[in-house]
C-alpha positions in Angstrom: 0.0 0.0 0.0 2.9 2.4 0.9 4.4 1.6 -2.5 1.1 2.6 -4.2 1.0 5.9 -2.4 4.6 6.7 -3.4 3.8 5.8 -7.1 0.6 8.0 -6.9 2.6 10.9 -5.3 5.3 10.5 -7.9 2.7 10.5 -10.7 1.1 13.7 -9.4 4.4 15.5 -9.1 5.4 14.5 -12.7 2.0 15.5 -14.1 2.2 18.9 -12.3 5.7 19.5 -13.7 4.6 18.5 -17.2 1.6 20.9 -17.1 3.7 23.7 -15.7 6.3 23.2 -18.4 3.8 23.1 -21.2 2.0 26.2 -20.0 5.2 28.2 -19.9 6.7 27.0 -23.2 5.7 29.5 -25.9 4.8 28.5 -29.4 6.9 30.2 -32.1 5.1 33.3 -33.3 4.1 33.7 -37.0 5.2 37.1 -38.3 3.7 38.7 -41.5 6.8 40.0 -43.2 5.0 41.5 -46.2 1.4 42.4 -46.9 -0.9 40.4 -49.1 -1.0 42.2 -52.5 -3.9 42.2 -55.0 -4.7 44.1 -58.1 -6.0 44.0 -61.7 -3.7 44.0 -64.8 -4.9 46.0 -67.7 -3.5 46.7 -71.2 -2.7 50.5 -71.3 -3.6 50.7 -75.0 -6.8 48.6 -75.2 -8.1 48.9 -71.6 -8.6 45.2 -71.7 -7.7 42.9 -68.7 -4.6 40.8 -69.2 -4.8 37.2 -68.1 -2.2 34.5 -67.5 0.4 37.0 -66.2 2.9 35.9 -63.6 3.2 38.2 -60.6 5.9 37.5 -58.1 6.5 38.6 -54.5 10.3 38.2 -54.0 11.5 34.9 -55.4 9.3 32.3 -53.9 5.7 33.6 -53.8 3.8 33.9 -57.1 0.4 34.3 -58.5 -1.1 34.3 -62.0 -3.8 36.7 -63.2 -7.1 35.2 -64.0 -9.4 35.9 -67.0 -10.5 39.3 -65.5 -6.8 40.3 -65.0 -7.1 39.9 -61.2 -4.3 38.5 -59.0 -3.6 38.1 -55.3 -0.2 37.4 -53.7 -0.4 35.9 -50.2 1.6 37.5 -47.4 5.1 36.3 -46.8 5.1 34.6 -43.4 8.0 33.6 -41.2 8.3 32.0 -37.8 9.9 34.2 -35.2 12.8 32.6 -33.4 15.3 33.8 -30.9 18.0 33.8 -33.6 16.0 36.0 -36.0 14.1 38.8 -34.4 11.8 41.5 -35.7 14.7 43.6 -37.1 15.7 40.7 -39.4 12.2 40.4 -40.8 11.9 44.2 -41.2 15.1 44.1 -43.4 13.5 41.4 -45.6 10.4 43.4 -46.0 12.4 46.6 -46.8 14.0 44.8 -49.8 10.8 43.0 -51.0 9.2 43.9 -54.3 6.4 42.8 -56.5 7.4 42.0 -60.1 4.9 41.7 -63.0 6.4 39.9 -66.0 4.8 38.7 -69.2 5.7 38.5 -72.9 4.9 41.6 -74.9 4.6 44.0 -72.0 7.1 46.2 -70.1 8.2 44.4 -66.9 7.2 46.4 -63.8 8.7 46.2 -60.3 7.0 47.8 -57.2 8.9 48.3 -54.0 6.7 47.2 -51.1 8.4 49.5 -48.7 7.3 52.4 -50.9 3.6 51.5 -50.9 1.1 53.6 -49.0 -0.1 51.7 -46.0 -2.0 52.5 -42.8 0.3 53.4 -40.0 0.5 51.2 -36.9 0.6 48.0 -38.9 2.7 45.5 -37.0 4.1 42.2 -38.2 1.7 40.3 -36.1 -1.4 41.3 -38.0 -2.0 40.4 -41.7 -2.4 43.4 -44.0 -3.7 43.5 -47.6 -2.9 46.2 -50.1 -5.2 46.5 -53.1 -3.2 48.2 -55.9 -6.4 48.5 -58.0 -5.8 48.8 -61.7 -2.2 48.3 -62.9 -1.8 49.4 -66.5 0.9 47.5 -68.4 2.6 49.1 -71.4 2.8 46.9 -74.5 6.4 46.7 -75.9 7.0 47.8 -79.5 7.4 45.0 -82.0 10.9 43.5 -81.9 11.7 44.6 -78.4 12.4 41.7 -76.0 11.0 41.8 -72.5 14.2 40.9 -70.8 17.2 43.2 -70.3 16.8 46.9 -69.7 13.1 47.1 -70.6 11.5 47.4 -67.2 10.1 50.1 -64.9 10.9 50.3 -61.2 8.4 52.1 -59.0 9.9 52.9 -55.7 6.9 54.9 -54.3 3.2 54.4 -54.6 1.1 56.9 -52.8 -2.7 56.9 -52.5 -4.4 58.4 -55.5 -5.6 61.9 -55.2 -9.3 62.5 -56.2 -8.2 64.0 -59.5 -5.7 61.2 -60.4 -6.4 58.3 -62.7 -4.6 55.0 -62.3 -4.3 54.9 -66.0 -2.0 57.9 -66.0 -0.4 57.8 -62.5 1.0 54.9 -60.4 -1.0 55.2 -57.2 -3.1 53.0 -54.9 -6.9 53.7 -54.9 -8.3 55.0 -51.6 -10.0 52.2 -49.6 -13.8 52.1 -50.1 -15.5 54.0 -47.4 -12.5 56.3 -46.8 -11.6 59.7 -48.2 -8.2 60.9 -49.5 -8.0 63.3 -46.5 -8.4 60.3 -44.2 -5.7 58.2 -45.8 -3.3 60.9 -47.0 -1.2 60.9 -43.7 -0.3 57.3 -44.6 1.6 58.2 -47.7 5.0 56.5 -48.1 8.0 58.6 -47.1 9.6 60.2 -50.2 
């Protein structure tokens, strides 16, 4: 009987230690390094949507535009570890870009760091940026898409009420908001 009490006591101590350890151990935290990016690709000359276009977020995340020209790139997620803190992930995000590349059109690169976003976003909350309509410029006959034929956009502010996305690279104001409400969130020039 004494042996049974010792085994029971030992079991209770072990169980308590196990529960305490599992409660204090933290799960690795998922950080959202980049926002989710969506938009619609349109031919600048014909105003028609462009389908089957590859859109890349850095090197390993990609999407293809559908029949209506729409695409959506998921956010880049990383697991926070002791070795790699928030500063490491901020450095990745600062260098991240979206590349739109298809035969017959000028390649375009957009710096994510230069896109207008709401202030106060942290890497623990997923964010989506809707670029709205992105007009692609057809290349002249005989010009190859690779090489020096590309356009790099390092800053994309919100569109002013008088601006058209057909003429200016800008992000449309979120539905239900006014330009005055979002203008403080412009990227730093």
